[in-house]
C-alpha positions in Angstrom: 56.5 126.6 58.4 56.4 129.0 61.6 53.4 127.0 63.4 55.4 123.7 62.9 58.8 125.3 64.3 56.7 126.7 67.2 55.1 123.2 68.1 58.3 121.7 67.6 60.1 124.4 70.0 57.6 124.0 72.7 58.0 120.3 72.5 61.8 120.9 73.1 61.2 122.9 76.4 60.7 119.5 78.1 64.3 118.7 77.2 65.8 122.1 78.0 65.3 124.7 80.6 63.5 127.8 79.4 66.7 129.9 80.0 68.8 127.3 77.7 66.1 127.3 75.1 66.3 131.1 75.0 69.9 131.2 75.0 69.7 128.6 72.1 67.2 130.7 70.2 69.2 133.8 70.5 72.3 132.2 69.4 70.4 130.9 66.3 69.4 134.3 65.5 72.4 136.4 66.1 74.6 137.3 63.3 77.6 136.5 65.0 76.9 132.9 66.3 73.9 131.7 64.1 73.6 127.9 64.0 77.4 127.6 64.2 77.2 128.7 67.9 73.7 127.4 68.6 74.4 123.6 67.7 77.5 123.3 69.9 75.7 124.9 72.8 72.8 122.8 72.3 74.8 119.7 72.8 76.9 121.3 75.5 73.7 121.6 77.7 72.9 118.1 77.1 70.8 118.2 73.8 70.9 115.4 71.2 72.0 116.3 67.8 68.9 114.7 66.1 66.6 117.5 67.6 69.3 120.4 68.2 70.5 120.6 64.7 66.8 120.9 62.7 65.7 123.3 65.4 68.9 125.5 65.0 68.4 125.4 61.3 64.6 126.2 61.6 65.2 129.1 63.7 68.3 130.3 61.6 66.1 129.9 58.5 64.0 132.9 59.8 66.7 135.3 59.3 66.2 136.2 55.6 62.7 137.1 56.4 63.5 139.3 59.5 66.5 141.0 57.7 64.3 141.9 54.5 61.4 143.1 56.9 64.0 145.1 59.0 66.0 146.7 56.0 62.8 147.8 54.3 61.1 149.2 57.3 63.0 150.1 60.5 66.2 150.4 58.7 65.1 153.5 56.6 64.1 155.1 60.0 67.4 154.3 61.6 69.3 155.9 58.8 68.5 158.9 60.1 71.0 158.6 63.2 74.6 159.3 62.1 76.0 156.5 64.3 73.8 154.0 62.8 74.4 155.2 59.2 78.2 154.8 59.9 78.0 151.5 61.3 75.6 150.2 58.5 77.7 151.7 55.8 80.8 149.9 57.0 78.9 146.7 57.5 77.3 146.7 54.2 80.3 147.9 52.2 82.1 144.7 53.7 79.2 142.5 53.0 79.1 143.6 49.3 82.7 143.3 48.8 82.5 139.7 50.3 79.4 138.4 48.3 79.5 140.7 45.1 82.1 138.7 43.2 80.5 135.3 44.2 77.2 136.4 43.1 78.3 137.9 39.8 80.2 134.8 38.8 77.6 132.2 40.2 74.3 133.9 40.5 72.1 132.6 43.3 74.0 129.3 43.5 76.8 131.5 44.9 74.7 133.1 47.4 73.8 129.4 48.5 77.5 128.4 48.7 78.3 131.8 50.6 75.7 131.1 53.2 76.4 127.3 53.3 80.2 127.6 54.2 80.3 127.7 58.2 82.9 130.3 58.6 82.8 133.7 60.5 81.1 136.6 58.6 79.4 133.9 56.0 75.9 133.2 57.0 72.2 134.1 56.8 72.5 137.5 58.0 75.4 138.4 55.6 73.8 136.5 52.7 70.3 138.3 53.4 72.1 141.9 53.5 74.2 141.3 50.4 71.1 140.0 48.5 69.1 143.1 49.6 72.2 145.4 48.7 72.6 143.8 45.2 68.6 144.0 44.7 68.5 140.3 44.1 64.8 138.6 43.8 63.7 138.1 47.3 62.0 134.8 47.0 64.9 133.3 45.2 67.5 134.8 47.5 65.4 133.5 50.4 65.0 130.1 49.2 68.9 130.1 48.5 69.8 131.6 52.1 67.5 128.9 53.7 68.8 126.2 51.5 72.6 127.6 52.4 71.5 127.3 56.2 70.6 123.8 56.0 73.9 122.8 54.3 75.6 124.7 57.1 73.7 122.8 59.6 74.6 119.6 58.3 78.1 120.7 58.1 78.5 121.9 61.7 76.6 118.8 62.7 78.8 116.6 61.0 81.9 118.3 62.3 80.8 118.3 66.0 79.8 114.5 65.6 83.0 113.6 64.1 85.0 115.8 66.5 83.1 114.3 69.5 83.5 110.6 68.3 87.3 111.1 67.4 87.8 112.2 71.2 86.8 108.4 72.0 90.0 107.6 70.5 91.9 109.3 73.0 89.7 108.3 76.1 90.3 105.0 77.8 86.9 103.3 78.7 86.8 101.7 81.9 
């Protein structure tokens, strides 16, 4: 998957400047924006939805793997720092409170739905963190997070396309 994503990404560089591509990639990976910020940005810099959305989904789909690797290695070292422990405890408590009831009620499907809803604080990072904190099966939870990311990508793309197309109703063509 990663070689295909890299090949695809490099071909995109012909359509975006390197700076725009790096910003797009960062937005796709950052916990705050994820693909909810990357897709609109990609469209704003002149990209087409048919390649912006799949690329944002592909990059955002790397999040559960990055999160699990980070939480299993670097996180354990950083926990020795008081400020990090304080921030992590606050974030993890919030993540568990948001996701625990849904996972208890719906299982892995609840994780998928949680990640698929493109709202603030619901996404791949929170889903992966919640799955890790709840000691869910890594393969199943990574698959559900990726599926949720794909669904969120479709939802965001449709909202943007319908929103942009609806503006044409208000704009007079000359």
